[in-house]
N, C-alpha and C positions, 0 to 999 in steps of 0.2 A: 308550140308558143311559135306563132310570126315575130318579127323585132318589130316593135313597138306598140306592140299587143299590151295593153294592160291585166296585171293579175289579181283578182278580186280576194284581196286579203279581211278575211272575217274575224274579228278580235272576240276570244272565247275569255268572258268573264270566269273573276277567281272565287272557287268551290272552298270555303273555309267551314269546318266542325269544331265544334266546341264538343267540349269533352271532358267529364272528369264523373266516374263512378259515384265518388263522395259529394253529398248530396248538400243543400246549403253555402257552397261554396263561392257563389254570385253569377255563376254560369251564364243562367238565363238573362241574370241583370246586365251582364257583359255583351251576351247577345244583341239584347232590345238597343244596349245605348249605343255600343259600337257601329250598330247598323245604321243607329239616326245621326251621327256624329260623320258616318263616310257620307250619306245623303244631303246632309247639310256643306258637306263641301264636293260638290255636285255630282257625284258619283249616281249610276243607279243600283239600287239594290235590292235584292229579294231575300226575306227570313222566310225559312220553312221551320216551322214546330211540329220537331219530330218527337214531342214529349206528351204522353198522355195525360199530365197534368194540365196540358197548355196554357199556362203561366206564362210563356212568349205571347199568345193572342191575345188574353185579355191585361197584359199590358199595354197595349195599343184599344183596348177596348170593343176586340175583336172574340165574342162568346158565341161557342157551339155555332160554329158558321160551316154549314154544309150546301154544295161540295169543300171538304177539307183533304189533309195529306192523308186519311186513311181512302178517302173514295179515287184520291191518286194513285198510290201504291198498288190498291185493288183492281186498277183497270176499268172504277164505275165511273170514272170521267177523266176527261183530256186534261192538263194541266194548267190551258186556258180559263179553263172554266174555273178552275182553286184557290186562283189567283185575287188575293184582296187587296184594294189600296190602302193606304192609311192615313193617317191626319198629316203626315209628315212627305213635300214634294218629294219623288223621287223613290219612294219608299214603301214596298208590297209585302207583302205575307200569303204565304199557304199556311190557313190556320188549324190544329188540331182538336181532339175530341174524343170525350173518354172511351167510344169506339177504339183508338188506336192502341187501348192498351191489349185488344183481342188480334190484334195484327201482330204479333208477336208468337201467338201459337200457332196461327193460319201461316206463317214463312215457314214455319221449323223443319215441313215433310215436303217444301216448295222447291224443285231447282233450282240452281244458283239464289237460292234465298239471298243473298248476299249484296246482289247486283239491280233491286228491284228499284231502290229510291233513286242509284245512279242513271238506268236509264228512263226514269221518269225525268227529272231535271236534262236531259241532252235536249230535247225538243227546244229549250228558251235561253241555254246558256248565252248566246251570243248577245238576247236581248240586255244583259246586266253587267256592270263591271264589276260587284262583287253578288254573292250567293254564300248565304251565312244559314248554317245548321244547328239548329238547338237539341241537344241530344239530352236522353234520359240518365237522371244518374245511373247508372250500372253498366256492364258491359255486354250486356246481351245480345239478342239479333236487331236491336233497333239501331244501336251505338255501333256494330258491325256498318250496318247497310248506310249509317254517315262516313264513316271513314274507308269504306269503299267508294264512296260519290265524289272526296273530297281529294283535292290538291296538295293539303295542309292541314294538321291539325293543331289548333290554338288551345294550352290549358290553363284556364283558372285554378288558381292554388290558393287557399285559405293559410295565413301564416301562423300553421299551429303544428305541433310533432305528430298526430296522426295522417296529416295531409302528409307528410314526409312518407308513411309508409304504403300508402296508397298509390302513389305517386309511382314505386317501382312496378307495383303488380300492372298500372297501365300505358308506361313504356316497354313493356314486356307485348301486352295486347299491340301495339303501334307496330312491332318489329314484325311480327308474326304475322300483322295486314300487310306488310311493306314486302314480306318475302313470299308468301301465297295468292293475295290477293289484288293489292294496287301497289308495285313496286315503284311507283311514282307519289307515294304520296310522302309530304313534306313534312319534318317536325319541327311545326312555325313557330314555336315557341311558347313558353308559360310565363306568365303573368301573375303577380301576386294582388288579392285584391284583400278587402274588409284588414287594412292594415292596422294598427295600433300601434305608433311609435313608444308610446308609454310601457311599453312590454318587454322585458327583456327576452322573451321566448318568439316574439316577432322578428326583432333582430335577428336574432342567433339562425332562426328557419331562414332569412332572407339572403346574410350570407352564406349559410352552408351549398344552398342552392346553387346562389350565383358562381360559388366558387366550384362546382361539378358541372354546369349546363354553359358556363359563361355567356358565349356570342347567342347561345338558345333563349337569353331571357331578356324579354322587356324593360327598357329601363325606366317607365312608366309605372308607378306604384299604386294603386286604388286604395285610397283609406278609408277605414268605417265612416260613413255619413245617412245622416240620416232620414237626410233627401233622396239618398238614393233608393233606399227602404220604402218612402212614401208615395214615390209618382207612378210605379207601376198600379196601385190602387187607385189612381185615377183615371188610370186608362190613356197614358203618354210617358214618351220617356223623359229621360231630363232634360234632352236641349227644350223642351214645350212647361216643365216642371218647374226648374229650376236651372237657368241655363247659369247663371254665374254662381253657383254652391262649389268649394272643393271638390265634390264628387265629379262633379259636371267636368271641369275644368282638368279631374284626371283622366274620362273617359277620353274627350276632345284630342288630348295628347296622346291617350292612346290608340285611339284612332289614326292619327296621322302617323305614329310611327307601322300600322297595320300598312298605309298606303307605300311608305318610304320600303320598306322590309320589301316589298310585291312579293318576293319569298318564289 
């Protein structure tokens, strides 16, 4: 490089994956609403629905859209054809459909089967500040693809006893991924969902996890909130459905924590 020559620096977006093998913990709700609040903060955000139930897609009113994430990882469509705009400015989504369930079987015998999503996202990574991947409630091949593609893993955790048991298995899986497939994967953090301050169990679970993980715990706790449950059925995030409810305020704070931590 000659003196005075400027170096072109391309900013690469951060890729976060939402993982929990236990269903019903608010994983998709979290991906949806954190993504919406990041976009509201002026960030360019791409959501990737990597669950055949396609709840993230329907949460934005995008149903059975093709080509989607299945066509993307199978090589049937380039990523540019799979990205859909949402009603939220700066927020896009790659939708999923029931055909994604067949991908788990199709990938099993493929070479480098854990890297399909990572390779698929590379062409557009520099176009976004954040790429958020919503994985199925399992530790199968789709979730492994999500973990290999990501810079950091975010774990939503419901405040109940069985969540503690599942967390141990999940952390072992993450360590295996770090050792064998994605050494740069960061344990981004754990955040609590569906918190009911009236129950002693919820308080005990929070204290136990906080004492063990300390700085890996987000300070924002998502409360049980009916409006959060209602908003996806209307095809919109909480930022549009009821931005002033307690759930919306909590997710806005959590999104700010994600920005501040940076991982």
